[in-house]
N, CA, C and O of each residue as an XYZ file, in Angstrom:
784
protein
N    -207.978      5.391     53.874
C    -208.922      4.582     54.633
C    -210.286      4.565     53.962
O    -210.953      3.533     53.888
N    -210.688      5.757     53.465
C    -211.985      5.873     52.781
C    -212.025      4.989     51.543
O    -213.033      4.346     51.246
N    -210.894      4.972     50.822
C    -210.819      4.163     49.594
C    -210.968      2.673     49.898
O    -211.618      1.946     49.147
N    -210.371      2.225     50.990
C    -210.457      0.815     51.368
C    -211.903      0.453     51.700
O    -212.389     -0.610     51.313
N    -212.596      1.357     52.431
C    -213.992      1.103     52.777
C    -214.865      1.052     51.527
O    -215.763      0.217     51.422
N    -214.594      1.956     50.574
C    -215.366      1.962     49.323
C    -215.140      0.669     48.542
O    -216.067      0.116     47.951
N    -213.881      0.194     48.552
C    -213.580     -1.058     47.852
C    -214.319     -2.224     48.488
O    -214.824     -3.107     47.794
N    -214.377     -2.220     49.807
C    -215.087     -3.293     50.505
C    -216.580     -3.273     50.176
O    -217.206     -4.324     50.038
N    -217.149     -2.059     50.049
C    -218.567     -1.940     49.735
C    -218.861     -2.435     48.325
O    -219.886     -3.075     48.089
N    -217.965     -2.141     47.392
C    -218.195     -2.541     46.002
C    -217.802     -3.981     45.744
O    -218.229     -4.590     44.763
N    -216.971     -4.526     46.648
C    -216.592     -5.939     46.516
C    -217.801     -6.827     46.761
O    -218.398     -6.802     47.838
N    -218.143     -7.586     45.784
C    -219.266     -8.510     45.945
C    -218.743     -9.926     45.822
O    -217.806    -10.217     45.078
N    -219.378    -10.778     46.573
C    -218.997    -12.180     46.453
C    -219.408    -12.684     45.080
O    -220.485    -12.347     44.588
N    -218.554    -13.489     44.460
C    -218.930    -13.994     43.131
C    -220.203    -14.831     43.224
O    -220.368    -15.670     44.110
N    -221.090    -14.568     42.276
C    -222.348    -15.300     42.271
C    -222.141    -16.679     41.664
O    -221.346    -16.874     40.744
N    -222.882    -17.612     42.211
C    -222.795    -18.986     41.738
C    -223.428    -19.073     40.349
O    -224.541    -18.594     40.132
N    -222.716    -19.682     39.429
C    -223.283    -19.830     38.087
C    -224.162    -21.070     38.046
O    -223.886    -22.081     38.691
N    -225.212    -20.957     37.277
C    -226.092    -22.106     37.101
C    -225.460    -23.040     36.086
O    -225.102    -22.624     34.984
N    -225.327    -24.273     36.453
C    -224.748    -25.226     35.512
C    -225.517    -26.523     35.594
O    -226.152    -26.833     36.602
N    -225.447    -27.272     34.511
C    -226.125    -28.556     34.467
C    -225.153    -29.588     33.933
O    -224.323    -29.301     33.071
N    -225.271    -30.761     34.449
C    -224.462    -31.872     33.977
C    -224.717    -32.041     32.476
O    -225.872    -32.147     32.063
N    -223.662    -32.069     31.653
C    -223.858    -32.162     30.190
C    -224.656    -33.401     29.762
O    -225.459    -33.329     28.832
N    -224.439    -34.529     30.434
C    -225.168    -35.745     30.057
C    -226.644    -35.634     30.408
O    -227.500    -36.112     29.664
N    -226.945    -35.005     31.542
C    -228.346    -34.795     31.906
C    -229.002    -33.803     30.937
O    -230.166    -33.964     30.570
N    -228.254    -32.792     30.533
C    -228.771    -31.803     29.586
C    -229.103    -32.474     28.248
O    -230.148    -32.203     27.658
N    -228.217    -33.340     27.778
C    -228.460    -34.070     26.532
C    -229.700    -34.945     26.670
O    -230.513    -35.027     25.749
N    -229.847    -35.604     27.831
C    -231.035    -36.421     28.066
C    -232.297    -35.581     27.959
O    -233.255    -35.995     27.306
N    -232.316    -34.407     28.587
C    -233.514    -33.567     28.550
C    -233.800    -33.069     27.136
O    -234.962    -32.973     26.741
N    -232.766    -32.755     26.377
C    -232.983    -32.376     24.969
C    -233.596    -33.532     24.188
O    -234.496    -33.335     23.371
N    -233.100    -34.737     24.446
C    -233.614    -35.939     23.787
C    -235.079    -36.154     24.144
O    -235.888    -36.477     23.274
N    -235.427    -35.977     25.418
C    -236.808    -36.155     25.861
C    -237.731    -35.125     25.207
O    -238.849    -35.452     24.810
N    -237.262    -33.892     25.100
C    -238.059    -32.849     24.441
C    -238.284    -33.211     22.973
O    -239.380    -33.013     22.449
N    -237.264    -33.736     22.310
C    -237.410    -34.149     20.902
C    -238.436    -35.276     20.767
O    -239.240    -35.277     19.835
N    -238.409    -36.228     21.691
C    -239.390    -37.325     21.661
C    -240.799    -36.777     21.861
O    -241.730    -37.167     21.157
N    -240.949    -35.868     22.828
C    -242.262    -35.266     23.088
C    -242.783    -34.564     21.845
O    -243.948    -34.723     21.480
N    -241.929    -33.793     21.199
C    -242.351    -33.064     19.990
C    -242.744    -34.039     18.885
O    -243.715    -33.809     18.165
N    -241.992    -35.123     18.753
C    -242.314    -36.118     17.729
C    -243.675    -36.755     17.961
O    -244.479    -36.865     17.036
N    -243.932    -37.174     19.189
C    -245.220    -37.802     19.483
C    -246.362    -36.789     19.451
O    -247.483    -37.141     19.083
N    -246.097    -35.540     19.831
C    -247.141    -34.504     19.765
C    -247.558    -34.273     18.316
O    -248.744    -34.123     18.024
N    -246.584    -34.245     17.410
C    -246.922    -34.040     15.991
C    -247.683    -35.249     15.444
O    -248.593    -35.091     14.631
N    -247.320    -36.441     15.881
C    -248.006    -37.643     15.389
C    -249.431    -37.738     15.913
O    -250.342    -38.118     15.178
N    -249.629    -37.392     17.193
C    -250.988    -37.450     17.722
C    -251.859    -36.368     17.086
O    -253.061    -36.564     16.908
N    -251.260    -35.232     16.745
C    -252.007    -34.187     16.021
C    -252.410    -34.692     14.643
O    -253.548    -34.499     14.214
N    -251.473    -35.342     13.947
C    -251.785    -35.900     12.618
C    -252.886    -36.949     12.726
O    -253.747    -37.040     11.851
N    -252.862    -37.735     13.790
C    -253.888    -38.751     14.044
C    -255.264    -38.095     14.121
O    -256.210    -38.551     13.479
N    -255.373    -37.016     14.913
C    -256.659    -36.346     15.088
C    -257.162    -35.730     13.789
O    -258.354    -35.787     13.485
N    -256.249    -35.142     13.028
C    -256.632    -34.535     11.747
C    -257.123    -35.610     10.782
O    -258.157    -35.442     10.134
N    -256.385    -36.711     10.687
C    -256.778    -37.789      9.760
C    -258.081    -38.451     10.204
O    -258.902    -38.818      9.364
N    -258.277    -38.605     11.490
C    -259.503    -39.220     12.018
C    -260.723    -38.386     11.652
O    -261.782    -38.922     11.326
N    -260.560    -37.055     11.712
C    -261.668    -36.149     11.406
C    -262.089    -36.226      9.935
O    -263.214    -35.857      9.599
N    -261.204    -36.697      9.060
C    -261.511    -36.794      7.630
C    -262.466    -37.943      7.310
O    -263.035    -37.985      6.219
N    -262.647    -38.868      8.239
C    -263.553    -40.000      8.009
C    -262.821    -41.236      7.523
O    -261.591    -41.280      7.517
N    -263.606    -42.268      7.104
C    -263.058    -43.557      6.690
C    -262.121    -44.088      7.776
O    -260.955    -44.391      7.521
N    -262.657    -44.193      8.984
C    -261.861    -44.547     10.152
C    -262.403    -45.837     10.762
O    -263.570    -45.903     11.149
N    -261.571    -46.841     10.844
C    -261.971    -48.124     11.418
C    -261.876    -48.044     12.939
O    -260.809    -47.766     13.486
N    -262.989    -48.289     13.613
C    -262.970    -48.316     15.075
C    -262.848    -49.759     15.529
O    -263.531    -50.641     15.007
N    -261.984    -49.997     16.493
C    -261.768    -51.348     17.014
C    -261.445    -51.257     18.494
O    -260.966    -50.233     18.982
N    -261.714    -52.337     19.194
C    -261.440    -52.376     20.629
C    -259.975    -52.728     20.860
O    -259.430    -53.640     20.238
N    -259.366    -51.996     21.751
C    -257.965    -52.264     22.072
C    -257.876    -53.613     22.800
O    -258.613    -53.846     23.758
N    -256.982    -54.498     22.353
C    -256.823    -55.784     23.045
C    -256.500    -55.596     24.525
O    -255.757    -54.688     24.896
N    -257.063    -56.458     25.360
C    -256.902    -56.365     26.825
C    -255.439    -56.454     27.256
O    -255.064    -55.924     28.301
N    -254.621    -57.120     26.455
C    -253.222    -57.283     26.861
C    -252.503    -55.944     26.976
O    -251.517    -55.834     27.704
N    -252.989    -54.918     26.261
C    -252.389    -53.587     26.377
C    -252.670    -52.988     27.762
O    -251.869    -52.211     28.281
N    -253.807    -53.352     28.352
C    -254.098    -52.926     29.726
C    -253.090    -53.569     30.684
O    -252.537    -52.906     31.562
N    -252.865    -54.856     30.499
C    -251.943    -55.576     31.383
C    -250.507    -55.065     31.219
O    -249.771    -54.926     32.196
N    -250.126    -54.792     29.981
C    -248.762    -54.301     29.747
C    -248.571    -52.921     30.377
O    -247.473    -52.575     30.813
N    -249.654    -52.137     30.421
C    -249.582    -50.830     31.083
C    -249.299    -51.012     32.569
O    -248.483    -50.290     33.143
N    -249.974    -51.979     33.194
C    -249.714    -52.278     34.603
C    -248.288    -52.723     34.833
O    -247.660    -52.334     35.817
N    -247.769    -53.544     33.920
C    -246.380    -54.021     34.029
C    -245.410    -52.849     33.974
O    -244.440    -52.802     34.730
N    -245.674    -51.907     33.082
C    -244.769    -50.763     32.951
C    -244.825    -49.876     34.198
O    -243.802    -49.348     34.634
N    -246.015    -49.716     34.767
C    -246.144    -48.928     36.003
C    -245.361    -49.579     37.147
O    -244.672    -48.897     37.906
N    -245.474    -50.893     37.261
C    -244.734    -51.616     38.306
C    -243.227    -51.464     38.082
O    -242.465    -51.282     39.032
N    -242.807    -51.541     36.815
C    -241.369    -51.413     36.523
C    -240.850    -50.035     36.916
O    -239.706    -49.899     37.350
N    -241.687    -49.020     36.765
C    -241.276    -47.663     37.135
C    -241.114    -47.533     38.643
O    -240.193    -46.868     39.117
N    -242.004    -48.166     39.393
C    -241.896    -48.156     40.858
C    -240.610    -48.852     41.296
O    -239.914    -48.380     42.195
N    -240.306    -49.968     40.658
C    -239.089    -50.713     41.017
C    -237.833    -49.934     40.609
O    -236.810    -49.989     41.292
N    -237.923    -49.210     39.493
C    -236.789    -48.374     39.081
C    -236.526    -47.290     40.127
O    -235.374    -46.978     40.430
N    -237.593    -46.725     40.672
C    -237.432    -45.708     41.716
C    -236.810    -46.324     42.966
O    -236.001    -45.692     43.644
N    -237.193    -47.552     43.260
C    -236.598    -48.277     44.388
C    -235.092    -48.454     44.156
O    -234.299    -48.339     45.090
N    -234.706    -48.732     42.914
C    -233.278    -48.868     42.584
C    -232.532    -47.572     42.894
O    -231.423    -47.591     43.429
N    -233.149    -46.465     42.553
C    -232.528    -45.160     42.834
C    -232.351    -44.954     44.336
O    -231.287    -44.533     44.790
N    -233.406    -45.255     45.110
C    -233.314    -45.112     46.566
C    -232.247    -46.049     47.150
O    -231.536    -45.677     48.083
N    -232.141    -47.259     46.599
C    -231.120    -48.201     47.055
C    -229.722    -47.648     46.783
O    -228.825    -47.790     47.614
N    -229.535    -47.023     45.632
C    -228.231    -46.438     45.299
C    -227.885    -45.312     46.274
O    -226.737    -45.185     46.701
N    -228.877    -44.500     46.621
C    -228.640    -43.396     47.560
C    -228.192    -43.899     48.927
O    -227.463    -43.214     49.644
N    -228.640    -45.116     49.282
C    -228.297    -45.673     50.600
C    -227.150    -46.688     50.518
O    -226.846    -47.369     51.498
N    -226.519    -46.783     49.345
C    -225.432    -47.749     49.119
C    -225.857    -49.182     49.412
O    -225.076    -49.975     49.938
N    -227.085    -49.503     49.074
C    -227.587    -50.874     49.207
C    -227.383    -51.572     47.863
O    -228.296    -51.654     47.042
N    -226.172    -52.068     47.663
C    -225.753    -52.545     46.348
C    -226.527    -53.781     45.880
O    -226.847    -53.901     44.698
N    -226.822    -54.685     46.790
C    -227.554    -55.893     46.413
C    -228.961    -55.529     45.920
O    -229.405    -56.007     44.876
N    -229.656    -54.675     46.686
C    -231.000    -54.253     46.296
C    -230.981    -53.470     44.984
O    -231.888    -53.597     44.162
N    -229.944    -52.665     44.798
C    -229.794    -51.899     43.564
C    -229.716    -52.825     42.354
O    -230.419    -52.619     41.364
N    -228.865    -53.839     42.433
C    -228.706    -54.786     41.321
C    -229.995    -55.558     41.061
O    -230.388    -55.759     39.912
N    -230.643    -55.987     42.132
C    -231.897    -56.739     41.971
C    -232.962    -55.855     41.327
O    -233.663    -56.287     40.412
N    -233.082    -54.615     41.807
C    -234.121    -53.713     41.293
C    -233.898    -53.391     39.812
O    -234.849    -53.372     39.032
N    -232.662    -53.141     39.431
C    -232.391    -52.865     38.009
C    -232.684    -54.111     37.174
O    -233.255    -54.012     36.087
N    -232.298    -55.272     37.675
C    -232.556    -56.525     36.948
C    -234.047    -56.779     36.777
O    -234.492    -57.176     35.700
N    -234.822    -56.552     37.835
C    -236.274    -56.763     37.754
C    -236.901    -55.756     36.790
O    -237.787    -56.105     36.010
N    -236.444    -54.516     36.847
C    -236.946    -53.492     35.908
C    -236.669    -53.919     34.472
O    -237.529    -53.792     33.600
N    -235.462    -54.428     34.234
C    -235.096    -54.905     32.897
C    -236.020    -56.043     32.454
O    -236.515    -56.043     31.327
N    -236.248    -57.010     33.346
C    -237.108    -58.158     33.022
C    -238.538    -57.696     32.719
O    -239.175    -58.207     31.798
N    -239.034    -56.736     33.489
C    -240.391    -56.217     33.251
C    -240.456    -55.438     31.938
O    -241.482    -55.448     31.259
N    -239.364    -54.767     31.583
C    -239.308    -54.087     30.279
C    -239.398    -55.087     29.133
O    -240.095    -54.850     28.146
N    -238.692    -56.203     29.267
C    -238.778    -57.263     28.250
C    -240.187    -57.843     28.187
O    -240.717    -58.102     27.106
N    -240.793    -58.045     29.377
C    -242.160    -58.566     29.428
C    -243.128    -57.602     28.754
O    -244.034    -58.027     28.037
N    -242.940    -56.310     28.983
C    -243.775    -55.299     28.337
C    -243.688    -55.416     26.812
O    -244.707    -55.392     26.122
N    -242.453    -55.542     26.291
C    -242.279    -55.665     24.839
C    -242.961    -56.921     24.303
O    -243.607    -56.877     23.256
N    -242.822    -58.032     25.008
C    -243.463    -59.274     24.580
C    -244.978    -59.109     24.552
O    -245.639    -59.573     23.623
N    -245.528    -58.447     25.569
C    -246.973    -58.233     25.627
C    -247.446    -57.322     24.496
O    -248.531    -57.522     23.950
N    -246.641    -56.330     24.145
C    -247.000    -55.463     23.019
C    -247.055    -56.279     21.722
O    -247.959    -56.111     20.903
N    -246.080    -57.155     21.557
C    -246.052    -58.010     20.367
C    -247.279    -58.918     20.329
O    -247.887    -59.106     19.275
N    -247.639    -59.478     21.480
C    -248.843    -60.312     21.564
C    -250.089    -59.488     21.241
O    -251.026    -59.988     20.619
N    -250.093    -58.240     21.663
C    -251.196    -57.333     21.338
C    -251.306    -57.119     19.839
O    -252.409    -57.070     19.294
N    -250.165    -56.991     19.169
C    -250.175    -56.864     17.708
C    -250.778    -58.109     17.063
O    -251.550    -58.016     16.109
N    -250.413    -59.283     17.601
C    -250.970    -60.527     17.046
C    -252.497    -60.562     17.210
O    -253.215    -61.024     16.323
N    -252.972    -60.074     18.337
C    -254.424    -60.000     18.541
C    -255.074    -59.035     17.558
O    -256.175    -59.285     17.067
N    -254.390    -57.934     17.273
C    -254.920    -56.963     16.300
C    -255.034    -57.603     14.919
O    -256.027    -57.406     14.218
N    -254.020    -58.366     14.533
C    -254.054    -59.055     13.233
C    -255.221    -60.040     13.209
O    -255.902    -60.163     12.191
N    -255.457    -60.739     14.311
C    -256.588    -61.670     14.387
C    -257.923    -60.933     14.257
O    -258.921    -61.515     13.831
N    -257.934    -59.637     14.631
C    -259.148    -58.816     14.506
C    -259.223    -58.120     13.142
O    -260.094    -57.281     12.914
N    -258.295    -58.480     12.233
C    -258.208    -57.872     10.896
C    -257.844    -56.382     10.944
O    -258.305    -55.595     10.118
N    -257.028    -56.015     11.904
C    -256.473    -54.656     11.982
C    -255.005    -54.779     11.609
O    -254.213    -55.380     12.335
N    -254.654    -54.198     10.461
C    -253.312    -54.369      9.916
C    -252.571    -53.042      9.869
O    -253.164    -51.967      9.956
N    -251.235    -53.154      9.728
C    -250.416    -51.951      9.575
C    -250.761    -51.241      8.264
O    -250.860    -50.015      8.221
N    -250.943    -52.016      7.209
C    -251.319    -51.454      5.916
C    -252.822    -51.634      5.761
O    -253.354    -52.721      5.988
N    -253.479    -50.590      5.383
C    -254.932    -50.655      5.229
C    -255.538    -49.386      5.776
O    -255.171    -48.287      5.360
N    -256.461    -49.527      6.703
C    -257.115    -48.360      7.289
C    -256.122    -47.588      8.151
O    -255.353    -48.191      8.900
N    -256.131    -46.254      8.051
C    -255.148    -45.458      8.804
C    -255.242    -45.600     10.317
O    -254.252    -45.374     11.013
N    -256.417    -45.971     10.848
C    -256.516    -46.120     12.306
C    -255.582    -47.232     12.789
O    -254.916    -47.084     13.813
N    -255.533    -48.338     12.054
C    -254.615    -49.428     12.402
C    -253.172    -49.021     12.210
O    -252.311    -49.356     13.023
N    -252.904    -48.294     11.126
C    -251.530    -47.852     10.843
C    -251.003    -46.982     11.971
O    -249.886    -47.178     12.450
N    -251.819    -46.014     12.393
C    -251.399    -45.145     13.489
C    -251.143    -45.946     14.762
O    -250.166    -45.699     15.470
N    -252.018    -46.902     15.053
C    -251.881    -47.702     16.271
C    -250.541    -48.449     16.269
O    -249.821    -48.453     17.269
N    -250.221    -49.074     15.148
C    -248.946    -49.803     15.047
C    -247.750    -48.854     15.149
O    -246.746    -49.179     15.782
N    -247.865    -47.681     14.522
C    -246.753    -46.723     14.564
C    -246.526    -46.229     15.992
O    -245.393    -46.205     16.472
N    -247.615    -45.832     16.673
C    -247.470    -45.345     18.045
C    -246.848    -46.400     18.963
O    -245.877    -46.134     19.670
N    -247.427    -47.596     18.936
C    -246.931    -48.653     19.828
C    -245.538    -49.121     19.406
O    -244.711    -49.456     20.253
N    -245.280    -49.144     18.101
C    -243.960    -49.560     17.614
C    -242.867    -48.575     17.979
O    -241.780    -48.974     18.397
N    -243.152    -47.282     17.822
C    -242.151    -46.271     18.184
C    -241.896    -46.273     19.687
O    -240.758    -46.132     20.136
N    -242.959    -46.432     20.450
C    -242.754    -46.509     21.900
C    -241.944    -47.762     22.243
O    -241.069    -47.720     23.107
N    -242.234    -48.862     21.575
C    -241.470    -50.090     21.787
C    -239.999    -49.890     21.472
O    -239.132    -50.398     22.183
N    -239.713    -49.148     20.403
C    -238.325    -48.840     20.061
C    -237.651    -48.074     21.199
O    -236.509    -48.359     21.559
N    -238.369    -47.104     21.758
C    -237.792    -46.333     22.859
C    -237.623    -47.190     24.114
O    -236.699    -46.970     24.898
N    -238.512    -48.163     24.305
C    -238.327    -49.105     25.421
C    -237.033    -49.894     25.224
O    -236.301    -50.142     26.182
N    -236.750    -50.289     23.973
C    -235.494    -51.006     23.688
C    -234.300    -50.122     24.053
O    -233.336    -50.601     24.649
N    -234.359    -48.839     23.701
C    -233.251    -47.942     24.085
C    -233.174    -47.817     25.608
O    -232.084    -47.708     26.170
N    -234.336    -47.832     26.274
C    -234.349    -47.808     27.739
C    -233.716    -49.048     28.336
O    -233.035    -48.973     29.359
N    -233.939    -50.194     27.697
C    -233.321    -51.439     28.167
C    -231.797    -51.380     28.027
O    -231.067    -51.910     28.864
N    -231.333    -50.734     26.970
C    -229.881    -50.566     26.790
C    -229.318    -49.690     27.910
O    -228.255    -49.977     28.460
N    -230.041    -48.620     28.239
C    -229.617    -47.751     29.342
C    -229.612    -48.538     30.656
O    -228.714    -48.370     31.481
N    -230.620    -49.399     30.847
C    -230.677    -50.235     32.053
C    -229.482    -51.184     32.131
O    -228.918    -51.387     33.207
N    -229.098    -51.761     31.004
C    -227.945    -52.673     30.990
C    -226.674    -51.933     31.402
O    -225.879    -52.446     32.190
N    -226.485    -50.724     30.867
C    -225.282    -49.961     31.241
C    -225.297    -49.629     32.734
O    -224.254    -49.647     33.389
N    -226.489    -49.326     33.271
C    -226.591    -49.044     34.714
C    -226.309    -50.304     35.523
O    -225.660    -50.250     36.568
N    -226.799    -51.433     35.034
C    -226.572    -52.692     35.751
C    -225.087    -53.052     35.777
O    -224.564    -53.481     36.806
N    -224.414    -52.876     34.640
C    -222.968    -53.137     34.587
C    -222.241    -52.211     35.568
O    -221.342    -52.642     36.290
N    -222.640    -50.941     35.584
C    -222.026    -49.996     36.523
C    -222.293    -50.389     37.966
O    -221.429    -50.228     38.827
N    -223.495    -50.907     38.234
C    -223.838    -51.337     39.597
C    -222.954    -52.514     40.024
O    -222.505    -52.567     41.169
N    -222.705    -53.450     39.114
C    -221.848    -54.584     39.442
C    -220.395    -54.156     39.650
O    -219.663    -54.790     40.410
N    -219.981    -53.086     38.978
C    -218.629    -52.566     39.173
C    -218.547    -51.613     40.367
O    -217.490    -51.049     40.653
N    -219.682    -51.442     41.064
C    -219.810    -50.532     42.208
C    -219.518    -49.081     41.829
O    -219.025    -48.302     42.645
N    -219.829    -48.727     40.579
C    -219.660    -47.344     40.117
C    -220.892    -46.494     40.395
O    -220.867    -45.279     40.198
N    -221.972    -47.126     40.853
C    -223.157    -46.374     41.268
C    -223.232    -46.494     42.786
O    -223.329    -47.590     43.339
N    -223.184    -45.335     43.445
C    -223.263    -45.302     44.904
C    -223.720    -43.918     45.328
O    -223.973    -43.053     44.489
N    -223.823    -43.716     46.620
C    -224.397    -42.465     47.133
C    -223.631    -41.221     46.699
O    -224.199    -40.129     46.668
N    -222.359    -41.368     46.366
C    -221.572    -40.214     45.938
C    -221.457    -40.111     44.419
O    -220.843    -39.176     43.904
N    -222.041    -41.057     43.709
C    -222.010    -41.040     42.247
C    -223.349    -41.581     41.722
O    -223.466    -42.755     41.369
N    -224.339    -40.709     41.682
C    -225.701    -41.110     41.322
C    -226.103    -40.728     39.892
O    -227.220    -41.017     39.462
N    -225.197    -40.083     39.163
C    -225.573    -39.557     37.853
C    -226.156    -40.633     36.942
O    -227.216    -40.425     36.352
N    -225.495    -41.762     36.819
C    -225.960    -42.804     35.889
C    -227.347    -43.328     36.277
O    -228.199    -43.522     35.409
N    -227.577    -43.557     37.563
C    -228.874    -44.081     37.994
C    -229.951    -42.998     37.873
O    -231.113    -43.309     37.611
N    -229.573    -41.739     38.061
C    -230.536    -40.649     37.873
C    -230.970    -40.550     36.422
O    -232.156    -40.397     36.129
N    -230.005    -40.636     35.511
C    -230.324    -40.591     34.076
C    -231.200    -41.783     33.704
O    -232.186    -41.642     32.981
N    -230.830    -42.947     34.204
C    -231.570    -44.173     33.912
C    -233.002    -44.073     34.427
O    -233.944    -44.386     33.700
N    -233.170    -43.642     35.662
C    -234.499    -43.539     36.268
C    -235.337    -42.481     35.551
O    -236.520    -42.699     35.291
N    -234.740    -41.354     35.236
C    -235.470    -40.286     34.541
C    -235.987    -40.786     33.195
O    -237.150    -40.572     32.854
N    -235.126    -41.449     32.437
C    -235.526    -41.942     31.123
C    -236.611    -43.007     31.253
O    -237.578    -42.996     30.490
N    -236.468    -43.919     32.199
C    -237.452    -44.989     32.357
C    -238.812    -44.432     32.781
O    -239.847    -44.853     32.265
N    -238.807    -43.483     33.724
C    -240.064    -42.860     34.148
C    -240.709    -42.105     32.988
O    -241.929    -42.118     32.821
N    -239.867    -41.449     32.191
C    -240.392    -40.739     31.028
C    -241.092    -41.702     30.076
O    -242.177    -41.404     29.577
N    -240.476    -42.854     29.822
C    -241.084    -43.840     28.920
C    -242.416    -44.340     29.480
O    -243.351    -44.619     28.728
N    -242.490    -44.448     30.787
C    -243.735    -44.857     31.449
C    -244.816    -43.789     31.226
O    -245.935    -44.109     30.823
N    -244.479    -42.540     31.485
C    -245.432    -41.437     31.314
C    -245.854    -41.324     29.854
O    -247.028    -41.099     29.561
N    -244.898    -41.479     28.935
C    -245.208    -41.423     27.510
C    -246.205    -42.520     27.126
O    -247.150    -42.271     26.378
N    -245.990    -43.731     27.643
C    -246.918    -44.825     27.332
C    -248.310    -44.531     27.906
O    -249.316    -44.776     27.241
N    -248.371    -44.009     29.134
C    -249.672    -43.680     29.717
C    -250.409    -42.651     28.857
O    -251.619    -42.750     28.652
N    -249.667    -41.669     28.361
C    -250.265    -40.670     27.469
C    -250.812    -41.337     26.210
O    -251.956    -41.096     25.824
N    -249.997    -42.176     25.570
C    -250.435    -42.850     24.343
C    -251.614    -43.782     24.605
O    -252.555    -43.838     23.814
N    -251.560    -44.502     25.703
C    -252.612    -45.446     26.056
C    -253.948    -44.719     26.239
O    -254.965    -45.127     25.677
N    -253.936    -43.650     27.020
C    -255.171    -42.878     27.250
C    -255.636    -42.227     25.955
O    -256.833    -42.191     25.671
N    -254.692    -41.710     25.164
C    -255.032    -41.088     23.885
C    -255.718    -42.090     22.963
O    -256.757    -41.786     22.377
N    -255.143    -43.281     22.833
C    -255.718    -44.295     21.939
C    -257.052    -44.817     22.463
O    -257.939    -45.143     21.673
N    -257.205    -44.899     23.766
C    -258.497    -45.299     24.333
C    -259.562    -44.244     24.060
O    -260.709    -44.571     23.754
N    -259.184    -43.010     24.169
C    -260.138    -41.898     24.021
C    -260.536    -41.653     22.570
O    -261.707    -41.418     22.273
N    -259.563    -41.710     21.674
C    -259.813    -41.295     20.297
C    -259.810    -42.446     19.294
O    -259.696    -42.191     18.095
N    -259.929    -43.681     19.725
C    -259.926    -44.798     18.790
C    -261.308    -44.978     18.167
O    -261.503    -45.876     17.347
C-alpha cells in the first residue's frame, strides 16, 4: 500500500510542450532576417552620411500619401482577420481584395515618387544620399510585392473557403506579414525624414 502511495506522489502529469506552427516559425525567422538587413543598411547610411559630401533633398509629398495608403491597408487587413474569425466570408474576400488593391496603389505611388526624385536631379547613381533612398524604397517595394503574392494565396484560399474560424493559420500569416511591412515602411519613412 505504501508503495502505491509513493508511486502516486511521484507520478506527475506530463507537462505540455511548447510548440510553434512550423510555417509561423519560418515567417518569424524571415522577419528577423529582414530586420537585420534593414538595420545594417540604415547603420551604413548613418556612417556614410557622417563622412560628408551628402546631398540633402526634400522627400516628395507622394511618399506621405503612400504612407497613409499603407496604414489604411493594414487596418483593412486586420478587418479581414476579424471577418475570418467570425466566418464572414464575403467581408473576408472584400477586405483581402481591397488590401491587395491598396498595396498595388502604394507601389504605383512609390514609382511616381521616384519620378519626382529624378525631376529633382536625385538619381540612383551619383550622390550616395539618393542611392540609399532608392535602395531603401526599392527593397521595401520588393517586399511589398512578396506581400501581394501572400495576399493572392490568402484570397484564393478564401474563395475556396479554406480560411474560416477553425483554420486561421493562412490569414494570421498574411496579416502578420502585411502589418510587418507597414511597420517597416513607417520606420524607413521616419528614418529618411529625420536623417535626410
